[in-house]
N, C-alpha and C positions, 0 to 999 in steps of 0.2 A: 376492673379490667374489662375492656371490651373484647368481644369475640366476633370475628368476621367470618361468616360461613357462606359458602356458595349456594345460590338459589337452586331449588330442585327443579329439574326438567325431566320430562318423560311422557309416556303415553297418557292421554287424557288429562294432561297438565299444560298450562300455557297455550291453550287452544290447539294443542296437538292431539289428534284423535285417531284411534284404530277403528276400522270399520269391520263389521261382520258380514259385509256384502262385497261382491266383486266390484272392481273399479269400472264404472260405466261412463266416466268423464270423456268428453271429446274436445279436440283442439282444432280450431279453424282460424287462420290468419293471426296466429299467436294469442288467440283468446280461448281460455279454458271454460267450457260449459260443464258445470257439475251435474252429475246424474247418479242415481242410486242403482247399482246393479243387483243381480240375483243374490239371494242369501247363500252364503257359503255352507254347503251341506254335501251329503254323499252323492248327489246328482250333479253338482257343479265342480267338485274337486275330487277326482278319482282317476284311476289309470288302468290300462289293460295289463294283464300279467300272464306270462308264459312260463311253463315249468321246465322246459328243455326236453320234453318227451315228444316223440314223433307224432304228428297229428294234432298237436295243440297249436292252433292258428287263429288269426283273424283274417277273413278273406272278403273280397269285394268282387262283384261280377265284372266280366270283361267290359272295357270301354275304349273308345277310339283314343282318348287322351292318354291311355296307358300303353299304347301299342309300341311306343319307342321310349327309351330311357329319358327321363326328365331330371331336372335338378331336384334334390331331395333335402328336406330339412326335418330333423327329428328332435324332439325334446324328450329325454329319457333319463331314468336312473340306471346308470351303467354298473353292472356287476364287475368286480375286479377281474382283470385279465387272467386267462387260464392257459395252461399248456396247449400247444397246437393240436395235440391228439384228442383233447377233451371236447366237450360240447361247446358249440359256438355261443358266445354271449349275444343276447338279443340286440339287434338294431332294426333292420327291416329286410324283408325278402319278397321278391316278386318272381313267381315260378317261371323257369325257363328264360328269364331275362336278366334279372340283376338281384344282387343281395348286398347288404351293408352290415358288416359284423364288427364286433370288438374282439380282436384276436391278437394276442402277443403274450410273451412271458413276463408278466408284471408291469408292462407298459401299455397304455392305450394306443392301439394301432388298428387301423380300419382296413377292411377288405371290401372291394366291390367285385361281384361275381357275375359274369355273363355266361349264358348257356344257349348257344344258337349254333348248330352245326359243330358241336364240341364245346368245351368249357374253357373259360379264361378268367383267372383270378388276378385282380390288380390291387396291389397293396400300397398303403401309404408308406413312404420311404423312411419315416422316422416317427418315434413316439413323442408326444407332447407333454405327457405327465405320467407319473406313477400313481395309480389310484390307491389312496390310503385306506379306503373302506369300501365295502360293498355298496352298491346303489348310490354312487356319486352322481349328482345331477349335472347334466351337460346338454348343450345344444350342439348337434352334429349336422354338418352340411356336406353335401357332395355336389360339385358342379361338373358338367361334362360338355365339351365342345361337340356339337352334333356332327360337324363336318369331319373332324379328325378323330373323335372318340377319346381325346385326352381328358384326364380326370384330375380334379383338385379336391383335396379333403380339407375340412375345417372343423375345429373343435372350439366352441365358445368364441367364434370369430377369428381365431388364430389359425393360420394355415399349418397343416400337419404334413411336414416334409415337402418334397418337391412335386411339381406337376408330373403326373405319370402318363407316359406315352403309351396308348393302347392300340391305336390303329383300328379299333372296332367302331365302324360308322353306323349310322341309323339303319342302313340297308342290311346290316348283319343281324339286326335284333329280331327276336321272335315275339309273338303276341300271346301272352297269358297273364291273367290278372289276379292271382292269389297273393295277397300281401301276407308275409309270414306263412309260407305255404307248407302243406303236408310234405313230409320227407326230409325237411331240414329241422334239426333239433335246436331250437333257439330258446334262450332263457333270459328273463329280465322283465323290466317294467317300461311301458311306454305311455306317456301322457298325451302326446300328439305326434302325428306324422303328416307333413304337408308335401305335396309334389307340385311343382310349378313348371310352366312351360318356358322357363328361362329365368335368370336372375331378375327379381322384381317384376316377374311376369304374372300371368293369370294363374290363380290357384285352380288346379284341375282335379286333384284328389285330396281328401282330407279325412284322416282318422282322428277322432276326438272322443276319448272315453267319456267325457262329460255329456255327450249326446245320448249315451245309453240310458234306457229307463228300465226295461224288464224284458224277459224272454231271451231268445238266442240271436235276434237280429235287431238292428237299429239303423236309422237313416242319418247320414251326415247332414248337419245343419248348413254347411257351407256349399257343398258340391252335389248333394243329393243322392249319392250312391248308397246302396244298402250293404251293410257289413254283416258278417255272420261269425259267431263264435264257434269254433270247432274243438273237439276233444275236451281236455281239461283246462283250456285257456279260460280266463275269467276276467271280469271287470271288478277290480277291488274297490269297495266302498268303505271308507274308514268311518270313524266316529266323530261327528261334529255336532255341537249344540251352541247355546247362547254364550258359553264360557270360552269358546274358541275351537280350533285355531282361528285367528283373526286375519283379515286381509290387509290391504294397503294402509299406509299411514299418511295423513294429510294435515296440513296446518291451515287454519282459517285465513281468509283474505284480509289484508291489512294495508293501510296507506301511510307512507312516511310523510308526516306533516312538516317536518323541519329538514330541508335538503341542504346539502353541501355545507357540512359543519365548519369548514374553514373560510366560508364566505358569508359573513353575517348580513350582507345586503340582499340575500335571496328571500328566504321564507322565515327569517328570524325577526324577533322584535325585543326591544329592551324591556326588562322586567325587574322591578325593584322590590325588595322585601325589607 
């Protein structure tokens, strides 16, 4: 009796390989140039962590690029939403100008907060998902029309509710540059925060925990500002070694020698056995 079994496929089988390094490949004119990135370890795969206590912050000095509200993009592990009266979940905060929080009863809902001549909270008008577990990974974006102040929220590329009309223009905005500032109790984990001067614009501020080496300050590799760890905020460095965790998976390059299987006049030739 013959037994037909499916071939085995998986990591490090059939030219499929997991790498212990970051992906440094580049693409130009649809051509991929392979390159080996940095080894995955505590200095290249880590995140900033806040405890929710007042004074636990990451801050950067004032800069012209931060004087008005820009579009924001954050990659973070989001803690499950909490009741309104409880501590705000971590997203991002810039003192006296804006904040971005995860606040709602069981559903991911975002708030952007302005403080200039009084305070103004702008909430996403709907939740996009109920978080099943603490520290669910998400990419969060806020875009803002500089002339009208209208705000749109996105989670993982999906618009969260409707555009919110704020009426708060650039002229209304104050200037202060503490990201995750003293006085606002935020809790959670942030892998990266980027602030752009427009959608697909120039990166002007970049928080990247992977840039941190030692001490209480570090410089952004992208935009050059110096960040400071305050209070009990910390950079979490997990355990990495040769056994993993591993990075991206790739398959070796291959060329199909026999094209168009239904047209034997192309690259096929007769073969007799």
